[in-house]
Each structure stands twice: as C-alpha cells, then as structure tokens.
matplotlib code that plots the C-alpha trace (Angstrom):
import matplotlib.pyplot as plt

x = [9.7, 7.7, 6.7, 4.2, 5.3, 2.5, 3.0, 1.5, 4.3, 7.9, 10.5, 13.7, 16.9, 16.4, 13.1, 10.6, 7.9, 5.9, 2.5, 2.7, -0.1, 1.5, -1.9, -1.4, 2.3, 1.5, 2.7, 2.2, 5.1, 5.7, 8.0, 7.9, 6.8, 9.9, 11.2, 8.7, 9.2, 12.7, 12.3, 10.0, 7.3, 7.2, 7.2, 8.0, 8.1, 9.1, 8.0, 8.7, 5.7, 3.8, 5.1, 8.8, 10.7, 12.3, 14.9, 15.1, 17.4, 18.1, 16.6, 13.1, 12.6, 13.2, 11.2, 12.2, 11.3, 11.9, 15.0, 16.6, 16.1, 16.4, 16.6, 13.7, 14.7, 12.8, 11.9, 11.0, 11.6, 8.6, 6.8, 5.2, 1.4, 0.0, 1.4, -0.4, -1.0, -2.6, 1.1, 2.0, -0.8, -0.8, 2.7, 2.0, 0.1, 3.1, 3.4, -0.3, -0.8, 2.3, 0.7, -2.5, -3.3, 0.5, 1.4, 3.8, 3.0, 2.5, 4.1, 3.0, 4.8, 6.8, 9.8, 8.6, 12.2, 12.8, 10.4, 12.9, 15.5, 12.9, 12.7, 10.1, 8.3, 10.2, 13.6, 12.9, 11.7, 14.9, 16.9, 15.3, 15.5]
y = [2.8, 0.6, -3.0, -5.3, -7.9, -10.2, -11.4, -14.9, -15.7, -16.9, -15.6, -16.8, -14.4, -15.0, -13.3, -16.6, -16.7, -19.7, -19.5, -22.2, -24.4, -26.6, -28.1, -30.5, -29.5, -27.9, -24.6, -22.3, -20.9, -17.5, -14.5, -11.3, -8.3, -6.6, -9.6, -8.7, -5.4, -5.6, -8.3, -5.9, -7.3, -10.8, -12.9, -16.7, -18.9, -22.3, -24.5, -28.0, -30.9, -32.2, -35.1, -33.7, -33.7, -30.3, -29.3, -26.5, -23.6, -25.4, -24.4, -25.5, -23.1, -20.1, -16.5, -14.7, -10.9, -8.2, -7.4, -10.8, -14.7, -15.6, -18.9, -19.7, -21.4, -23.5, -22.0, -25.5, -29.2, -30.8, -32.7, -30.8, -31.3, -28.4, -25.8, -22.6, -23.4, -20.0, -18.4, -20.7, -18.4, -15.2, -14.8, -11.4, -12.8, -12.4, -8.7, -8.0, -10.6, -11.9, -13.1, -14.0, -15.1, -15.0, -18.0, -20.8, -23.9, -25.9, -28.3, -31.3, -33.3, -30.2, -30.7, -28.5, -28.3, -25.9, -23.4, -21.6, -21.0, -18.5, -15.1, -13.4, -10.4, -7.8, -9.9, -10.0, -6.3, -5.1, -7.3, -5.3, -1.8]
z = [-32.3, -30.2, -31.2, -29.8, -27.6, -26.1, -22.3, -23.1, -25.6, -24.8, -27.5, -28.9, -29.3, -33.1, -32.8, -33.2, -30.7, -29.0, -27.6, -25.1, -23.6, -20.8, -19.7, -23.5, -24.2, -27.3, -29.0, -31.9, -33.4, -35.4, -35.6, -33.9, -34.9, -35.0, -37.1, -39.9, -39.4, -40.0, -42.9, -44.6, -47.4, -46.7, -50.2, -49.3, -46.1, -46.1, -43.0, -42.3, -43.0, -40.5, -38.7, -38.5, -35.4, -34.3, -31.8, -30.0, -31.5, -35.0, -38.3, -39.0, -42.0, -44.3, -44.4, -47.7, -48.0, -50.3, -48.4, -47.4, -46.5, -42.9, -41.3, -38.8, -35.5, -33.5, -29.8, -28.6, -29.1, -30.3, -33.1, -35.7, -36.0, -38.0, -40.6, -41.7, -45.2, -45.6, -45.5, -49.1, -50.5, -48.8, -46.9, -46.4, -43.2, -41.4, -42.1, -41.1, -38.2, -36.9, -33.8, -35.2, -38.9, -39.2, -37.1, -39.0, -37.5, -34.2, -32.4, -30.2, -27.5, -26.9, -24.4, -22.0, -20.1, -23.4, -21.9, -19.1, -21.9, -23.9, -23.2, -21.8, -23.3, -20.9, -21.6, -25.3, -25.3, -23.8, -26.3, -29.3, -28.0]

ax = plt.figure().add_subplot(projection="3d")
ax.plot(x, y, z, "-o")
ax.set_aspect("equal")
plt.show()
C-alpha cells in the first residue's frame, strides 16, 4: 500500500510530521498518513496547552485508537502557540485528513537547527516501505 508523504513536510522516524515556515520560525505538527492507518480509528488525542515548551524527540502527547495508545514525539523544539481544539470533539479528523484538518499543534520560536535532523519525504517513504 502506498501512503501520501507531501514533499513540503519533514518527518520524524516516529511518524510525526512538521510543516515548517523558516521565515517566521513556526511549524504545524501532526502524524503521518501511514501512522494513522497503522493506528486505526482514532478516538482520543491529548496535546499540551499553549505556552508549553517542547523539546525535539521528547514526548508531547498521546493518541489513542481502537487498537492502541501511542505516544507523540516533537519533531522540533519550540513553544506551543496553538492547538487544534477541533480534535477534542472530532479526533477522527486525524484519520480523515492527517495533513490538513487533522493537524495537532503549532509551534513558534522553533529551533531551526533541528530541521536538518528530520527526514525528507523521500527518506520517510523509504522507512515505511
């Protein structure tokens, strides 16, 4: 099965993605199409509050599906500037649109030195083959 891996995103080996805007040092974070497919129907998402500081590759939340509970890891270090509150009432948005309406949080003041440690879309595709 082939999964969508947009070229404009960078990926963590643990299946989180980051859409990075280096001009204003912000990033939107979510999980990949592959990850949501592996998890199955997502029933709960726990993310940090705005203002919290995340550290790259450290746990920042939990996603629960009918199959399993999985930790979420930060692809970048930064401060949480927004959370997708729609996920609290409709966690299935992660299944329906993992790169769009299913985003989880936004970071500001990201550590741009972290970017080069993330996988490109091609590298991530090779990992999930």
